gemmi code that builds the backbone of each chain (N, CA, C; Angstrom):
import gemmi

chains = {
    "A": [
        ("UNK", (0.763, -1.030, -0.086), (0.239, -0.162, -0.062), (1.028, 1.324, -0.386)),
        ("UNK", (0.272, 2.204, -0.349), (1.105, 3.628, -0.132), (1.230, 3.938, 1.147)),
        ("UNK", (2.500, 5.049, 1.217), (3.115, 5.241, 2.641), (2.490, 6.924, 2.786)),
        ("UNK", (2.189, 7.207, 4.066), (2.165, 8.311, 4.288), (3.179, 8.411, 5.573)),
        ("UNK", (3.821, 9.584, 5.639), (4.794, 9.918, 6.757), (4.219, 11.404, 7.530)),
        ("UNK", (4.240, 11.013, 8.572), (3.767, 11.849, 9.928), (4.742, 12.459, 10.859)),
        ("UNK", (5.048, 13.397, 10.735), (6.577, 14.037, 11.592), (6.284, 15.271, 12.664)),
        ("UNK", (6.259, 15.432, 13.626), (7.321, 14.147, 14.450), (6.195, 13.368, 14.803)),
        ("UNK", (6.610, 12.255, 15.897), (5.966, 11.093, 16.527), (5.631, 11.844, 17.925)),
        ("UNK", (6.361, 12.248, 18.307), (6.062, 12.883, 19.571), (6.667, 14.314, 19.381)),
        ("UNK", (6.101, 15.207, 20.378), (6.615, 16.486, 20.705), (6.012, 17.020, 22.146)),
        ("UNK", (6.818, 17.868, 22.471), (6.382, 18.289, 23.981), (6.588, 19.897, 23.517)),
        ("UNK", (5.555, 20.821, 24.187), (5.705, 21.982, 24.168), (5.186, 22.505, 24.943)),
        ("UNK", (5.605, 23.639, 25.750), (5.252, 24.954, 26.485), (4.343, 25.649, 26.322)),
        ("UNK", (3.361, 25.792, 27.174), (1.752, 26.212, 26.993), (1.791, 27.567, 26.485)),
        ("UNK", (1.605, 27.974, 25.732), (1.261, 29.037, 24.552), (2.090, 28.944, 23.531)),
        ("UNK", (2.966, 28.108, 23.118), (3.781, 27.604, 21.943), (2.725, 27.071, 20.706)),
        ("UNK", (3.194, 27.495, 19.570), (2.910, 26.546, 18.459), (3.066, 25.424, 18.233)),
        ("UNK", (3.053, 24.373, 17.624), (3.406, 23.483, 17.138), (3.390, 22.951, 16.192)),
        ("UNK", (3.790, 22.594, 14.984), (3.412, 22.165, 13.450), (4.249, 20.816, 13.188)),
        ("UNK", (2.492, 20.064, 12.652), (3.187, 18.668, 12.323), (2.859, 18.338, 11.073)),
        ("UNK", (3.429, 17.679, 10.313), (3.574, 17.715, 9.222), (3.404, 16.032, 8.643)),
        ("UNK", (2.225, 15.665, 7.257), (1.709, 14.987, 6.990), (2.254, 14.631, 5.313)),
        ("UNK", (3.051, 13.616, 4.958), (3.254, 13.379, 3.592), (3.324, 12.756, 2.635)),
        ("UNK", (2.809, 12.453, 1.968), (2.200, 11.000, 0.668), (3.561, 10.857, -0.295)),
        ("UNK", (3.922, 9.831, 0.328), (5.812, 9.528, -0.767), (5.453, 8.972, -1.907)),
        ("UNK", (4.586, 8.600, -2.146), (4.189, 7.800, -3.272), (3.133, 7.959, -4.121)),
        ("UNK", (2.567, 9.034, -3.713), (1.521, 9.086, -4.491), (0.947, 10.516, -3.854)),
        ("UNK", (-0.003, 10.846, -4.911), (-0.467, 12.009, -4.951), (-1.872, 12.383, -4.041)),
        ("UNK", (-2.227, 12.756, -3.003), (-3.212, 13.082, -2.181), (-3.660, 14.234, -2.357)),
        ("UNK", (-5.374, 14.168, -3.271), (-5.758, 15.336, -3.551), (-6.855, 15.205, -2.378)),
        ("UNK", (-6.950, 14.366, -1.346), (-7.420, 14.684, -0.216), (-6.757, 14.396, 1.333)),
        ("UNK", (-6.644, 15.358, 2.372), (-5.892, 14.694, 3.327), (-6.856, 15.288, 4.528)),
        ("UNK", (-6.840, 14.385, 5.956), (-7.520, 14.334, 6.613), (-6.864, 14.385, 7.826)),
        ("UNK", (-7.262, 15.044, 9.142), (-6.686, 15.144, 10.173), (-7.869, 14.684, 11.152)),
        ("UNK", (-6.860, 13.584, 12.097), (-7.912, 13.420, 13.209), (-7.092, 13.721, 14.925)),
        ("UNK", (-8.193, 13.762, 15.811), (-7.691, 13.785, 17.064), (-8.084, 12.287, 17.702)),
        ("UNK", (-7.163, 11.749, 18.437), (-7.737, 10.351, 19.433), (-7.646, 10.602, 20.633)),
        ("UNK", (-8.343, 10.496, 21.448), (-8.408, 10.805, 22.981), (-8.281, 8.936, 23.129)),
        ("UNK", (-7.430, 9.010, 24.534), (-7.299, 7.634, 25.004), (-8.838, 6.674, 24.501)),
        ("UNK", (-8.322, 5.524, 24.523), (-9.392, 4.495, 24.781), (-10.986, 5.071, 23.616)),
        ("UNK", (-10.404, 5.840, 23.063), (-11.510, 6.366, 22.329), (-11.442, 5.932, 20.578)),
        ("UNK", (-12.348, 6.302, 19.765), (-12.010, 6.348, 18.307), (-11.360, 7.239, 17.827)),
        ("UNK", (-11.010, 7.453, 16.764), (-10.815, 8.713, 15.698), (-11.871, 10.021, 15.510)),
        ("UNK", (-11.593, 10.818, 16.170), (-12.740, 12.290, 15.804), (-11.804, 12.922, 14.665)),
        ("UNK", (-12.742, 12.954, 13.224), (-12.092, 13.832, 12.318), (-12.954, 15.428, 12.624)),
        ("UNK", (-11.284, 16.113, 12.628), (-11.220, 17.510, 12.679), (-11.294, 18.028, 11.600)),
        ("UNK", (-11.001, 18.205, 10.783), (-11.159, 18.851, 9.465), (-10.593, 17.963, 8.350)),
        ("UNK", (-10.901, 18.778, 7.189), (-10.475, 17.950, 5.626), (-9.658, 19.134, 5.062)),
        ("UNK", (-8.931, 18.457, 3.782), (-8.138, 19.481, 3.543), (-7.610, 19.028, 2.030)),
        ("UNK", (-8.062, 20.002, 1.007), (-7.750, 19.574, -0.034), (-6.984, 20.239, -0.540)),
        ("UNK", (-5.969, 19.966, -1.741), (-4.907, 20.861, -2.100), (-5.325, 21.932, -2.694)),
        ("UNK", (-4.517, 23.070, -2.417), (-5.000, 24.311, -2.723), (-6.015, 24.865, -2.733)),
        ("UNK", (-6.879, 24.430, -1.943), (-8.271, 25.079, -1.009), (-8.179, 25.092, 0.332)),
        ("UNK", (-9.153, 26.230, 0.860), (-9.211, 26.180, 2.394), (-9.866, 24.648, 2.782)),
        ("UNK", (-9.291, 24.377, 4.084), (-9.786, 23.015, 4.787), (-11.177, 23.530, 5.549)),
        ("UNK", (-12.129, 22.284, 5.186), (-13.444, 21.884, 5.849), (-12.952, 21.580, 7.712)),
        ("UNK", (-13.836, 22.301, 8.508), (-13.268, 21.754, 9.540), (-14.686, 21.196, 10.104)),
        ("UNK", (-14.506, 20.483, 10.874), (-16.247, 19.588, 11.398), (-16.714, 20.294, 12.684)),
        ("UNK", (-17.630, 20.271, 13.242), (-18.295, 21.235, 13.964), (-17.865, 21.351, 15.242)),
        ("UNK", (-17.207, 22.759, 15.718), (-16.927, 22.168, 17.239), (-15.625, 22.410, 17.178)),
        ("UNK", (-14.978, 22.358, 16.207), (-13.232, 22.588, 16.124), (-13.023, 23.908, 15.676)),
        ("UNK", (-11.938, 24.563, 16.440), (-11.692, 26.007, 16.301), (-10.959, 25.787, 14.863)),
        ("UNK", (-11.004, 26.391, 13.779), (-9.877, 26.772, 12.820), (-9.018, 27.855, 12.844)),
        ("UNK", (-9.358, 28.679, 13.403), (-8.490, 29.433, 14.437), (-6.937, 28.821, 15.206)),
        ("UNK", (-7.195, 27.761, 15.866), (-6.766, 27.439, 16.827), (-5.605, 26.100, 16.201)),
        ("UNK", (-6.351, 25.376, 15.277), (-5.817, 24.106, 14.430), (-5.974, 24.791, 12.553)),
        ("UNK", (-4.420, 25.275, 12.716), (-4.237, 25.941, 11.144), (-3.616, 24.805, 9.960)),
        ("UNK", (-4.648, 24.398, 9.140), (-4.684, 23.221, 8.029), (-3.884, 24.027, 6.819)),
        ("UNK", (-2.412, 23.932, 6.239), (-2.284, 24.131, 5.033), (-1.934, 22.806, 4.166)),
        ("UNK", (-2.674, 22.639, 3.016), (-2.337, 21.610, 2.338), (-1.561, 22.501, 0.544)),
        ("UNK", (-0.805, 22.320, 0.845), (-0.176, 23.441, -0.259), (0.367, 22.727, -1.320)),
        ("UNK", (0.452, 21.013, -1.293), (0.744, 20.439, -2.140), (0.231, 19.378, -2.476)),
        ("UNK", (0.529, 18.385, -3.045), (-0.423, 17.415, -3.353), (0.388, 16.132, -2.550)),
        ("UNK", (1.322, 16.450, -1.542), (2.397, 15.766, -1.323), (2.173, 16.046, 0.582)),
        ("UNK", (1.709, 17.239, 0.824), (1.901, 17.625, 2.201), (0.772, 18.361, 2.393)),
        ("UNK", (0.622, 18.043, 3.878), (-0.252, 18.661, 4.678), (-0.135, 18.914, 5.937)),
        ("UNK", (-0.044, 20.085, 6.217), (0.291, 20.636, 7.806), (-1.167, 20.860, 8.519)),
        ("UNK", (-0.497, 20.554, 10.353), (-1.711, 20.709, 10.863), (-0.796, 21.885, 11.880)),
        ("UNK", (-1.074, 23.395, 12.261), (-0.725, 23.884, 13.388), (-0.999, 23.985, 14.343)),
        ("UNK", (-0.851, 23.473, 15.407), (-1.849, 24.231, 16.657), (-1.280, 25.365, 17.246)),
        ("UNK", (-1.904, 26.225, 17.620), (-1.322, 27.501, 17.905), (-1.956, 27.835, 19.313)),
        ("UNK", (-1.107, 28.926, 19.626), (-0.894, 29.024, 20.958), (-1.634, 27.565, 22.255)),
        ("UNK", (-0.864, 26.628, 22.011), (-1.106, 25.345, 22.768), (-1.374, 25.670, 24.574)),
        ("UNK", (-2.088, 24.538, 24.897), (-3.022, 24.965, 25.944), (-2.832, 22.845, 26.730)),
        ("UNK", (-2.784, 22.624, 27.715), (-2.688, 21.429, 28.047), (-3.815, 20.618, 27.517)),
        ("UNK", (-5.040, 21.088, 27.687), (-5.668, 20.266, 26.535), (-5.759, 20.170, 25.401)),
        ("UNK", (-5.065, 20.762, 24.921), (-4.405, 20.121, 23.576), (-3.903, 19.031, 23.484)),
        ("UNK", (-3.350, 18.416, 24.638), (-2.378, 17.468, 24.292), (-3.357, 16.208, 24.030)),
        ("UNK", (-3.117, 15.550, 23.248), (-3.369, 14.306, 22.162), (-2.834, 13.531, 21.812)),
        ("UNK", (-3.619, 12.418, 20.318), (-2.720, 12.224, 19.445), (-3.504, 12.492, 18.426)),
        ("UNK", (-2.734, 13.016, 17.683), (-3.010, 13.293, 16.365), (-2.889, 12.519, 15.117)),
        ("UNK", (-3.481, 12.432, 14.041), (-3.799, 11.463, 12.721), (-4.035, 12.016, 11.813)),
        ("UNK", (-3.014, 11.419, 10.730), (-3.630, 12.118, 9.782), (-3.765, 10.810, 8.786)),
        ("UNK", (-4.442, 11.151, 7.561), (-4.637, 9.834, 6.348), (-4.620, 10.770, 5.127)),
        ("UNK", (-4.500, 10.160, 4.001), (-4.125, 10.574, 2.648), (-5.174, 9.927, 1.832)),
        ("UNK", (-5.451, 10.347, 0.664), (-6.391, 9.789, 0.075), (-6.402, 10.241, -1.497)),
        ("UNK", (-6.754, 9.369, -2.524), (-6.608, 10.305, -3.859), (-7.856, 9.387, -4.265)),
        ("UNK", (-8.487, 10.002, -5.457), (-9.815, 9.577, -6.137), (-9.436, 7.986, -6.939)),
        ("UNK", (-8.365, 7.634, -7.162), (-7.754, 6.370, -7.630), (-7.773, 5.501, -6.777)),
        ("UNK", (-7.740, 6.046, -5.258), (-7.870, 4.707, -3.946), (-9.204, 5.090, -3.473)),
        ("UNK", (-9.741, 3.532, -3.326), (-10.353, 3.658, -2.187), (-10.399, 3.647, -0.990)),
        ("UNK", (-8.904, 3.364, -0.445), (-9.016, 3.761, 0.826), (-7.729, 4.572, 1.270)),
        ("UNK", (-8.217, 5.330, 2.450), (-7.100, 5.802, 2.872), (-5.611, 5.163, 3.520)),
        ("UNK", (-4.709, 6.169, 3.527), (-3.550, 5.362, 3.983), (-3.105, 6.518, 5.766)),
        ("UNK", (-2.692, 5.957, 6.670), (-2.783, 6.850, 7.509), (-1.016, 7.085, 8.026)),
        ("UNK", (-0.885, 7.959, 8.603), (0.531, 8.552, 8.937), (0.206, 7.450, 10.535)),
        ("UNK", (1.951, 7.354, 11.233), (2.298, 7.012, 12.528), (1.240, 7.830, 13.515)),
        ("UNK", (0.933, 8.919, 13.502), (0.110, 9.602, 14.486), (1.467, 10.638, 15.160)),
        ("UNK", (1.131, 11.113, 15.964), (1.772, 12.118, 16.807), (1.560, 12.595, 18.433)),
        ("UNK", (2.078, 12.087, 19.281), (1.659, 12.786, 20.271), (2.095, 13.470, 20.701)),
        ("UNK", (1.087, 14.715, 21.249), (1.104, 15.874, 21.592), (1.257, 16.282, 23.306)),
        ("UNK", (2.221, 16.625, 23.482), (2.134, 17.163, 24.995), (2.281, 18.323, 25.127)),
        ("UNK", (1.435, 19.315, 26.108), (1.694, 20.811, 26.233), (2.011, 20.589, 27.758)),
        ("UNK", (2.843, 21.101, 28.121), (3.508, 21.299, 29.682), (3.123, 22.791, 30.035)),
    ],
    "B": [
        ("UNK", (-27.881, 10.940, 7.881), (-26.269, 10.692, 8.643), (-26.009, 9.257, 8.420)),
        ("UNK", (-24.691, 9.005, 8.098), (-24.351, 7.485, 8.112), (-23.866, 7.667, 9.442)),
        ("UNK", (-24.168, 6.246, 10.338), (-23.302, 6.122, 11.491), (-22.641, 4.470, 11.613)),
        ("UNK", (-21.934, 4.195, 12.062), (-21.532, 3.122, 11.930), (-21.539, 2.586, 13.883)),
        ("UNK", (-21.733, 1.374, 14.098), (-21.830, 1.011, 15.453), (-21.223, -0.284, 15.515)),
        ("UNK", (-19.826, -0.242, 16.782), (-19.687, -1.371, 17.049), (-20.335, -1.718, 18.251)),
        ("UNK", (-20.740, -2.664, 18.704), (-21.769, -3.042, 19.998), (-20.771, -3.969, 21.342)),
        ("UNK", (-19.360, -4.441, 20.588), (-18.161, -4.785, 21.468), (-17.478, -4.089, 22.364)),
        ("UNK", (-17.238, -3.272, 23.291), (-16.489, -2.628, 23.363), (-14.848, -3.468, 23.594)),
        ("UNK", (-15.326, -4.823, 24.393), (-13.893, -5.323, 24.075), (-14.184, -6.983, 23.524)),
        ("UNK", (-13.169, -7.495, 23.368), (-13.649, -9.159, 23.268), (-12.428, -9.615, 23.611)),
        ("UNK", (-12.289, -11.139, 23.947), (-11.103, -11.601, 23.791), (-11.124, -12.861, 23.483)),
        ("UNK", (-10.041, -13.704, 22.964), (-9.758, -14.842, 22.340), (-8.891, -15.595, 22.549)),
        ("UNK", (-9.011, -16.788, 23.173), (-7.459, -17.863, 23.119), (-6.834, -18.032, 21.598)),
        ("UNK", (-5.803, -17.896, 21.541), (-4.541, -18.160, 20.950), (-5.338, -19.728, 20.127)),
        ("UNK", (-4.958, -19.493, 18.539), (-5.431, -20.047, 17.617), (-6.957, -20.496, 17.578)),
        ("UNK", (-7.708, -19.926, 18.077), (-8.986, -19.678, 18.530), (-9.492, -19.070, 17.223)),
        ("UNK", (-10.679, -18.818, 16.841), (-11.912, -18.083, 16.210), (-12.457, -16.715, 16.774)),
        ("UNK", (-12.743, -15.812, 16.550), (-13.498, -14.688, 16.943), (-14.038, -13.666, 15.728)),
        ("UNK", (-15.351, -13.164, 16.231), (-16.070, -12.470, 15.137), (-16.615, -10.911, 15.797)),
        ("UNK", (-15.942, -10.391, 15.548), (-16.090, -8.583, 15.294), (-17.227, -8.034, 14.764)),
        ("UNK", (-18.279, -7.692, 16.082), (-19.488, -7.161, 14.998), (-19.336, -5.671, 14.544)),
        ("UNK", (-20.319, -5.290, 13.590), (-20.620, -4.018, 12.805), (-21.500, -3.761, 12.326)),
        ("UNK", (-22.351, -2.900, 12.603), (-23.508, -2.584, 11.783), (-23.552, -1.345, 11.530)),
        ("UNK", (-24.517, -0.782, 9.916), (-23.817, 0.824, 9.917), (-25.161, 1.329, 9.223)),
        ("UNK", (-25.407, 2.394, 8.799), (-26.692, 2.639, 8.716), (-26.240, 3.997, 7.355)),
        ("UNK", (-26.692, 3.517, 6.556), (-26.699, 4.335, 5.308), (-27.698, 4.167, 4.330)),
        ("UNK", (-28.225, 5.623, 3.490), (-29.316, 5.314, 2.344), (-28.410, 5.049, 1.075)),
        ("UNK", (-27.279, 5.042, 1.347), (-26.582, 4.999, -0.524), (-26.558, 3.712, -0.976)),
        ("UNK", (-25.893, 3.301, -1.700), (-26.145, 2.430, -2.892), (-24.643, 1.807, -3.225)),
        ("UNK", (-23.894, 2.747, -3.483), (-22.384, 2.910, -3.506), (-21.369, 3.306, -2.337)),
        ("UNK", (-21.113, 2.097, -1.869), (-19.924, 2.629, -0.480), (-19.042, 1.541, -0.226)),
        ("UNK", (-18.533, 1.666, 0.519), (-17.089, 1.126, 0.975), (-17.408, 0.790, 2.608)),
        ("UNK", (-16.932, -0.102, 2.632), (-16.567, -0.750, 4.506), (-15.453, -1.487, 4.609)),
        ("UNK", (-14.490, -0.691, 5.710), (-13.586, -1.414, 6.195), (-13.715, -1.855, 7.719)),
        ("UNK", (-12.042, -2.594, 7.839), (-11.892, -2.900, 9.396), (-10.357, -2.610, 9.196)),
        ("UNK", (-10.092, -1.648, 9.788), (-8.729, -1.086, 10.424), (-8.345, -1.433, 11.742)),
        ("UNK", (-7.149, -2.283, 11.949), (-6.544, -2.471, 13.255), (-5.422, -1.447, 13.790)),
        ("UNK", (-5.498, -1.391, 15.131), (-4.580, -0.121, 15.791), (-3.682, -0.793, 16.907)),
        ("UNK", (-2.799, -1.552, 16.598), (-2.392, -2.144, 17.715), (-1.847, -1.142, 18.570)),
        ("UNK", (-1.046, -1.273, 19.655), (-0.344, -0.198, 20.566), (0.132, 0.573, 19.851)),
        ("UNK", (0.985, 0.431, 18.948), (2.012, 1.392, 18.263), (1.271, 2.329, 18.011)),
        ("UNK", (-0.153, 2.577, 17.311), (-1.643, 3.385, 17.478), (-1.562, 3.683, 15.632)),
        ("UNK", (-0.416, 2.903, 14.713), (-0.516, 2.886, 13.577), (-1.732, 2.432, 12.971)),
        ("UNK", (-2.628, 2.589, 12.267), (-3.937, 2.480, 11.553), (-3.458, 1.492, 10.598)),
        ("UNK", (-3.765, 0.139, 10.772), (-3.406, -0.765, 9.642), (-4.576, -1.402, 8.816)),
        ("UNK", (-5.142, -1.186, 7.899), (-5.950, -1.785, 6.812), (-5.808, -3.149, 7.033)),
        ("UNK", (-6.621, -3.659, 7.392), (-7.055, -5.198, 7.828), (-7.645, -5.963, 6.117)),
        ("UNK", (-9.427, -5.395, 6.122), (-9.962, -5.626, 4.955), (-10.746, -4.797, 4.023)),
        ("UNK", (-11.361, -4.630, 3.324), (-12.190, -3.681, 2.246), (-12.926, -4.625, 1.823)),
        ("UNK", (-14.046, -4.117, 1.770), (-15.379, -4.621, 0.963), (-16.165, -3.426, 0.072)),
        ("UNK", (-16.340, -3.573, -0.791), (-17.460, -3.293, -2.047), (-18.286, -3.267, -2.097)),
        ("UNK", (-19.657, -2.516, -1.611), (-20.898, -2.856, -1.327), (-21.761, -3.391, -2.727)),
        ("UNK", (-21.062, -2.989, -4.101), (-21.752, -3.585, -5.103), (-21.056, -5.128, -5.155)),
        ("UNK", (-20.104, -5.803, -4.425), (-19.823, -7.302, -4.186), (-20.357, -8.125, -3.663)),
        ("UNK", (-21.145, -9.240, -4.085), (-21.696, -10.040, -3.175), (-20.851, -10.975, -2.690)),
        ("UNK", (-19.881, -11.415, -3.365), (-18.676, -11.855, -2.346), (-17.892, -11.752, -1.366)),
        ("UNK", (-18.041, -11.976, 0.053), (-17.266, -11.872, 0.955), (-15.560, -11.523, 0.690)),
        ("UNK", (-15.289, -10.484, 1.140), (-14.049, -10.422, 1.215), (-13.141, -11.227, 1.807)),
        ("UNK", (-11.848, -11.542, 1.616), (-11.072, -12.499, 2.486), (-9.989, -11.999, 2.474)),
        ("UNK", (-8.902, -12.047, 3.538), (-7.665, -11.314, 3.246), (-6.889, -12.835, 4.457)),
        ("UNK", (-6.281, -14.219, 3.878), (-5.249, -14.781, 4.593), (-6.801, -15.580, 5.974)),
        ("UNK", (-6.152, -14.683, 6.864), (-6.759, -15.493, 8.337), (-8.088, -14.638, 8.572)),
        ("UNK", (-7.900, -13.572, 7.732), (-9.274, -12.292, 8.036), (-10.377, -12.678, 6.975)),
        ("UNK", (-11.718, -12.556, 7.443), (-12.608, -12.616, 6.363), (-14.006, -11.659, 6.876)),
        ("UNK", (-14.728, -11.183, 6.029), (-15.860, -10.756, 6.560), (-17.187, -11.534, 6.280)),
        ("UNK", (-18.192, -11.203, 6.980), (-19.865, -11.538, 6.595), (-20.540, -10.482, 6.671)),
        ("UNK", (-20.725, -10.079, 5.466), (-21.114, -8.934, 4.812), (-22.677, -9.180, 4.518)),
        ("UNK", (-23.446, -8.480, 5.564), (-24.919, -9.103, 5.220), (-25.594, -7.111, 4.374)),
        ("UNK", (-25.570, -7.277, 3.211), (-26.328, -5.949, 2.882), (-27.447, -5.494, 3.410)),
        ("UNK", (-28.592, -6.323, 2.537), (-29.908, -6.481, 3.513), (-29.990, -5.667, 5.065)),
        ("UNK", (-28.946, -6.193, 5.908), (-29.155, -6.439, 7.595), (-28.156, -5.200, 7.662)),
        ("UNK", (-27.411, -4.716, 6.702), (-26.408, -3.886, 6.646), (-25.556, -3.941, 8.265)),
        ("UNK", (-24.594, -5.367, 8.278), (-24.048, -5.729, 8.714), (-22.674, -6.339, 8.386)),
        ("UNK", (-21.705, -5.953, 8.957), (-20.546, -6.019, 8.321), (-19.467, -6.644, 9.520)),
        ("UNK", (-19.209, -7.881, 9.798), (-18.604, -8.382, 10.849), (-17.241, -9.036, 10.311)),
        ("UNK", (-16.474, -8.995, 11.225), (-14.899, -9.531, 10.823), (-14.659, -10.695, 11.552)),
        ("UNK", (-14.205, -11.525, 11.008), (-14.151, -13.301, 11.601), (-12.294, -13.206, 11.594)),
        ("UNK", (-12.023, -13.602, 12.481), (-10.522, -13.454, 12.560), (-9.862, -15.037, 12.937)),
        ("UNK", (-9.489, -16.077, 12.277), (-9.430, -17.785, 12.750), (-7.876, -17.390, 12.789)),
        ("UNK", (-7.757, -18.743, 13.669), (-6.686, -19.085, 14.293), (-5.727, -17.735, 14.885)),
        ("UNK", (-6.400, -17.207, 15.668), (-6.089, -15.963, 16.221), (-4.928, -15.987, 16.687)),
        ("UNK", (-3.767, -15.138, 16.772), (-2.112, -15.096, 17.134), (-2.077, -13.782, 17.952)),
        ("UNK", (-0.838, -13.710, 18.491), (-1.106, -12.517, 20.180), (-0.818, -11.447, 19.139)),
        ("UNK", (-0.370, -11.398, 18.222), (0.067, -10.259, 17.169), (-1.198, -9.443, 16.863)),
        ("UNK", (-2.606, -10.143, 16.940), (-3.838, -9.979, 16.717), (-4.421, -8.951, 17.429)),
        ("UNK", (-3.960, -9.037, 18.744), (-4.542, -7.840, 19.793), (-4.123, -6.807, 19.525)),
        ("UNK", (-5.448, -5.722, 19.453), (-5.280, -4.794, 18.993), (-6.739, -3.778, 18.986)),
        ("UNK", (-6.862, -2.772, 18.811), (-8.090, -2.180, 18.770), (-8.558, -2.163, 17.472)),
        ("UNK", (-9.743, -2.863, 17.332), (-10.225, -2.975, 15.628), (-11.083, -1.767, 15.295)),
        ("UNK", (-11.336, -1.096, 14.632), (-12.079, -0.529, 13.947), (-12.628, -0.502, 12.553)),
        ("UNK", (-14.256, -0.324, 12.915), (-14.861, -0.665, 11.539), (-15.489, 0.622, 10.737)),
        ("UNK", (-15.188, 0.857, 9.452), (-15.486, 2.147, 8.959), (-16.027, 1.983, 7.458)),
        ("UNK", (-16.612, 3.286, 7.396), (-17.911, 3.015, 6.306), (-17.433, 4.614, 5.064)),
        ("UNK", (-17.129, 4.298, 4.098), (-17.140, 5.227, 2.972), (-18.033, 5.833, 1.792)),
        ("UNK", (-18.914, 6.343, 1.634), (-19.566, 6.726, 0.434), (-18.681, 6.982, -0.559)),
        ("UNK", (-19.317, 6.398, -1.420), (-18.722, 6.122, -3.002), (-18.267, 7.576, -3.700)),
        ("UNK", (-18.849, 8.298, -3.157), (-19.086, 10.095, -3.467), (-18.032, 11.046, -2.609)),
        ("UNK", (-17.690, 10.045, -1.518), (-16.466, 10.933, -0.562), (-15.504, 10.520, -0.369)),
        ("UNK", (-14.408, 11.031, 0.396), (-13.357, 10.399, 0.871), (-13.321, 10.128, 2.103)),
        ("UNK", (-13.968, 10.767, 2.717), (-14.598, 10.642, 4.282), (-14.718, 9.514, 5.156)),
        ("UNK", (-14.069, 8.835, 6.170), (-14.671, 7.861, 6.651), (-15.513, 8.077, 8.055)),
        ("UNK", (-16.081, 7.542, 8.181), (-16.796, 7.278, 9.648), (-16.300, 5.923, 10.314)),
        ("UNK", (-16.281, 6.358, 11.367), (-15.646, 5.423, 12.247), (-16.428, 4.650, 13.551)),
        ("UNK", (-16.550, 3.721, 13.389), (-17.230, 3.078, 14.896), (-16.351, 3.112, 15.844)),
        ("UNK", (-16.991, 2.982, 17.185), (-16.339, 3.467, 18.588), (-15.170, 2.413, 18.743)),
        ("UNK", (-14.905, 1.282, 18.050), (-13.711, 0.509, 18.065), (-14.253, -0.868, 18.920)),
        ("UNK", (-13.638, -1.844, 18.652), (-13.507, -3.252, 19.693), (-12.243, -3.571, 20.053)),
        ("UNK", (-11.738, -3.497, 21.084), (-10.672, -4.084, 22.224), (-10.482, -5.452, 22.064)),
        ("UNK", (-9.470, -6.366, 21.406), (-9.486, -7.788, 21.085), (-8.336, -7.661, 21.786)),
        ("UNK", (-8.798, -8.923, 23.143), (-7.608, -9.097, 23.990), (-7.421, -10.989, 23.362)),
        ("UNK", (-5.640, -11.280, 23.177), (-5.775, -12.485, 22.798), (-5.066, -13.030, 23.639)),
        ("UNK", (-5.821, -14.435, 24.098), (-4.803, -14.898, 25.487), (-4.097, -16.342, 24.957)),
        ("UNK", (-2.745, -16.330, 25.637), (-2.133, -17.389, 25.283), (-2.183, -19.024, 25.719)),
    ],
}
model = gemmi.Model(1)
for chain_id, residues in chains.items():
    chain = gemmi.Chain(chain_id)
    for i, (resn, *xyz) in enumerate(residues, 1):
        res = gemmi.Residue()
        res.name, res.seqid = resn, gemmi.SeqId(i, " ")
        for name, pos in zip(("N", "CA", "C"), xyz):
            atom = gemmi.Atom()
            atom.name, atom.element = name, gemmi.Element(name[0])
            atom.pos, atom.b_iso = gemmi.Position(*pos), 0.0
            res.add_atom(atom)
        chain.add_residue(res)
    model.add_chain(chain)
structure = gemmi.Structure()
structure.add_model(model)
structure.setup_entities()
């Protein structure tokens, strides 16, 4: 299957700072990328959908000014958590898909800890 | 709205035995796809098996097979000859043919006992 690389896998940041998470499709062009948040022992919660070259579509209840998503190319999407607070600590996962594939391919996830 | 329901928060199975994980979904669409994803402790999401709704034949991948009952909107996963490495969270997911968005169930935690 196709490979999606997510970086970093772990990050610790101070409260009030911003942190950027990258999601790259290594061997295919991803027309759409998705960002999820996963709390312990729970399912994946979709935060936003990003299409290359256009603004991301955020799910209800997700603050778009807090979670900035950029999808500047067909192989890269970034999620920036701005002015992070301890309650933003979570596991964030990206996935990428293209119209040529029926399945989505997932990154390894990023564990964010805000101290 | 499409929904996916996994009614078993936890399941356990003895090594080498067979276990079935349940999943039901609700949709009014006729063109859709169903998936089972595995999430081991590493938390990497791994595709186990997928089923196209238009296919009547149940999908099979080695020890993993599904029982796809379209009329009942049921999509269960059977794991045969369970191995210790099968221990993980299993998520059932739905995707409408006109969208790339996945709808996930809440997951079933599978424990494999030696």
